[in-house]
N, C-alpha and C positions, 0 to 999 in steps of 0.2 A: 559495438556488439560481437557476438561471436561470427568469424568469418568476413568481417567487414571490409568493404574494400579498401584497399591500400597499394600504393605504390612501394617499389623497389627502393629503399633509401638507403641501406646501409649494406655493406660488403663483408666478407670474411677477413679479407686481408686487412680491413682497417681497425679490426676489433681489437681493443685492447685489454688488458687484464682487469678486471673489478669494475669495468663498465658496464652500464646498463645496455641491454640488447633487446631491439624491437624492431624486426624486419622478416621478409618473406625468404624462405629458403627450401631447397628440395629436400625431402626427408626420405632416408632410406636406411637399411641395415638396422631394421627396428627389431628388437628383443626385449623380453620380460625378464628383469632378475631380481633376486633378493639381496637386500643390504646387510649389512653386519647386524642391524637390528632385526632382522627378519621380515623388515617391511619390503613390499614389492616397488620397484622403480622401473622406469623405461629408459633404456639405452639406444641410442639412434645416432645416425650421422646427417649432420646438415651441410649441404653445399650450395654453392652459387659458382658463377663463372671464375671465380677468384681462387677457390679453394674449398677444402673440406674441414669441418671441425666435429669432435664427438659431442653429442649433448645427452644429458642425463635430466629425465623429467621426474620430478618427486612429487609434485602437486602440494596442494594445501596440506596443512598439519591435520585437519579434520577430515579429510578424504578416507574413504575406507577401501579396502582391497578390490572390491568389485567396482569402484570407481574408476582405480588406476588400469585395471583390467579392461574397462569399457573404452577408455582412451587408447591403450595399447591396441584394441581390435581395430580403432578407427586409423590408427597410424598403419598398423600392419597390413591391411586391406588396401592402403591408399599409397604404398610405396612409391616413390617417383614423383609423387604430386608436390605441390607448393603449399606450406604450411606458414602461417604467422608464429613465429618463434619469439617469445618474449619472457627474457629471462637476465641472468647476470654471468658475464664472463667471469672464468677462475682459471687461475694459474696453481698447477700443483707440479711439484718436481719437473719444471720446464715444459709441461704440456698444458696447453689452453683448451679450455673448452666452454661449455654452456651450461648452467644450471637453470631449470624451468621450475619454478614453485607455484605463484598465483597465476602466471601465464598460461598453465594448463586449460584455461576455459577457452583458449583460442584453438585447440586441438582435437576437437569433437568432429571437426570437418575441414577438407581443405580449404584454402583460402580463395576469395574471389581474386582472379588473375586478369580481369578484363582490361586492367590498365596497366599490365607489365609486359615486358617485351622478354620472348623465350630466349634469347640469347644471353640475358643476364644471368641465365640459370645453368648453362651448359658448361660443365666443368672440363675442359679440354685444352691444353696449349699446343695440340696438334694442328698442324694444316695437312688434312686428311688428303685433299685432293693432289697437293704437292707427294705427300707420301705415297700414294697409290700410283701416281706417276712412275716415281723412281723404282718402286717395285716390279711394275709391269715392264718397265724397261731393262731391269737386271734380269727377268725371267727371258726376255728376248735374246739375251746374250748367252744363254744354254744351248751350247753346241748340237748335243744329242736332241734332235727331233722329237722322239718318243717323249724323252724325260720332259723337255720343255712343253709339250702339250698336256701331259700330266699336272706338272704345276700350274699351268695357266688354267687347267679346267677345275683343278682342285681350290684354287684361291677364288676364281670368279664365281663359283656356284656354293662356296661355303656361305652359311647364313652370318653376316655381318662382319667379315674379316678385316674390313677397312673402319668399322665404325666402334665394333667391342672394345671393352677394356681388356689388359692381359691379366689382370688380377685385382684382387680387392684389399685394400688395406697393404699392399706392399708395392713393388714397382710397378710404373704403367698404369697404375689404377684408375684411369679416365678414358671418357670416349676417343677412340682412335689409338688407344695405348697399345694395342695387339699388332696393327699394321707398323707403328713407329718402333716397336720392340723387335718385330720380325726384320725390318729394315736394319736395324742396327746389328742385329746378329749376324746378317748376310755381310755387311760391310766391314765388320771387325774380323769374320771368319775369312774374309778375302784378302785383309791386310797382314791377317796371319800367314796365310800362302804366300803373299809377295813378299814377306819379310823373311822368311827363310830361306837359307842357303844349302843347296844339295838335296832338299827334299822336295819332290814332286807329288802333289794333291790333285786331286780332281776338283776343278773349278766348278764343273756342272753339278756334281755332289754336293758342293759346298754351298751353292747358292740354293739348290733345291732344298737340302735339307735344313739350311737355316731359317729360308721362307715358310717352311711347313712344319718345323719342329713344335709350335704352340697353336698348329690350326685346331686342334682339340678343344681350344678354349672359345671355339664359336659355338659349340654346344652346351656350354657351361654357363653362359650368360643369356638373360632375355631382357627385352625392352619393356620397363614400365615406367609409363610416364615419360619423365626427363631423364631417366636413370636406366642404368643396368644392374639387375640382381642375379645373384648366382642361383641356379637351379640345383634340384638335388644332385644332378650328375657331377657337379663341380666337385663335392667331396665324396660321393659314394662310389664314383666309377675313375675319377681324375682324368685330366686332359690328355694325358699320354695314352692311356688306354681307348679313350674316345677318337683320337687322331688315328691310331693303327686301324680301328673300325670304320673309319670315313676313307682312308686313304685306299682300302681295300678295293673300293668301288673302282680306281683308277688304275689298277694293275695293269690291265689290257694294253694301255700305251706304251709300255717299255718291257724290256726282257725281264725274266726272272732274278737273273743275278743282280742287275741295276736295281731293281724295285726291293730285294732282299737288303741290299747295301743302304737305300734311302730308308727303310723301315727301321733298320738298326741306328741311325742318326736320331731318328725320331724317338725310338724307345730309349736310348741311353743317354739323352740329352741333360738328365739329372745327375749323371756321373756316380758318386758312391751314394747318393741319396735315392737313385732309383734302383729299378729290378735287375738291369743290366748295366755292366760297366762298359764304356766305350771300348771297341777293341779294333778299330782302324783309325787310321790320321785323320780322317775327315770327322769321323765322329767325336774325336778328341777336340777337335779345331772347332767345332758347333757348340760343344758343350762347355767350352772355355769362352767361346764368344758370348754364349748366353749369360754366363757367370758376370762377365765384364759389365755387360749391357744393364743388366739386373743390379748388380752391387754398385756401380758408380750412380746410377738414379737413385739408390737408396740412402747412399753417402749425400749425395746434392740435395735430397727432400731433407735429411736430418739436419745439415747444416744452416738450412734456412731459418731455423729456431734458435740458432747458436749466435752469440754475438761475437765480433772480431777478437781474436785472442785468447779467446775462451776453449776449454774443453768440456763437453757433456756427453750424457749416455744418448747414443742415438737408438731410437725405438725400432727403426727400420733395420738398420745395420746388426742390431742386438750386441753392440760394443760402442766404446767411446770413440767420438769423433772432435776434431780439432778445425776450428776456423782460422786460418793464417790472417793476419792484419792486411798483408799486401794482396790477398786473394779476395778480400770481402767486398771490395769496389767491384771488381771483375764479375763476382759471382751475382751483385745485385744489377748490373747491367744486362748479364745474360739473362735474368729472369724469364720465367716461364708463365707470365702473366698472373704470378700470384698463386699459382697452384700449389697447394699443398704446403700454405706457409706455416700454418699450425697443425696439420692433418693428424688425426689420432686413430687409432685403432681399435677403438671400443674398449679401453681399459676400464676397470671398475673403480667405483668412488671408494676411498678409504674411510671417510668421515661422513657419515649420512648426511646428505644434503648442502654439505659445505665445500669439501674439497674435491679435487680431481686427482686421480692417481693412476698408477699402472704397475703390472709385475712384469719382470723382465721374462721373456720367452725362454723356458729351459730346454725345449726339445726341438733344437736348430732342425734336425732332421726333418721334423713333422711340417714345419711351416716353410720350408724350403722345397716340400713336394708340391706346392700350390704355385712356384714359379713358371 
């Protein structure tokens, strides 16, 4: 029956094209869309501890528009909850997803989760405790006492800095992704500083700017069930403006010049896609480090769905990616718990109810603004 008790028996990392799917998954990123035949369908993302997939809910042939709308309301109001997803996996242009037709009967309410373990549904490859320890240790190495106090206060008082994702549908889009990305940017920025000959950068500002550059994302996501979903501020205001407003509360801990340079690093970290271009060596280093962390993760995620020796279009990188045969084994061993093995970005269906498709992002500057 609807919502019947069911144990978690299938994981996203094991789903193969054309196979039947019937298991429990967290549902989020729910939207109501119109297909080529003008009939409404539901687009959402389903996830578990091994990864994320795009899912399209078409319903039965005889379902009315109001029936689809009713199921949409159920899913939308329960984002982050666990639902029984029963459908069929489909592969289109290298993109794996799930189509739900008859299985729509299970989506009127969340599933009975009395026999499941929450850890089976948390999508994160991050050791948050270890990441937090490294970030706090880096902050302790900031020589300027005022700046050190500012960074420590801002990080520890921010809502979910160590738990929230860094993005949705792009790099580090999982629980703990924000702290992992911030740590990576700090490490990469410091490696830039140590690798340069005859150039002096402020190590204190590099660490502070790198760790705080995306702190505005703490106010961009809220916890719903087992997932984090974007709030309106994520797209209406943007995380850079949110960070500037948030950090203003901590200006008292340091002098005006240091604070101005810190804000400049945060404000300019999008480089040519931001409002302000970097104008200091430290700002350039953090901007470039941010790009490296984001881009290499995007390449890595795109390569997970590419066979060794093949070239394929990468949805995250918005370009072709190549998996070298010699690197395939190393990449598999390095794996991140299957995260994002076939992750999709909510691309549209090409043929009603049958095929999965996607369109190339034409506005790179727009998507890059959410990094």
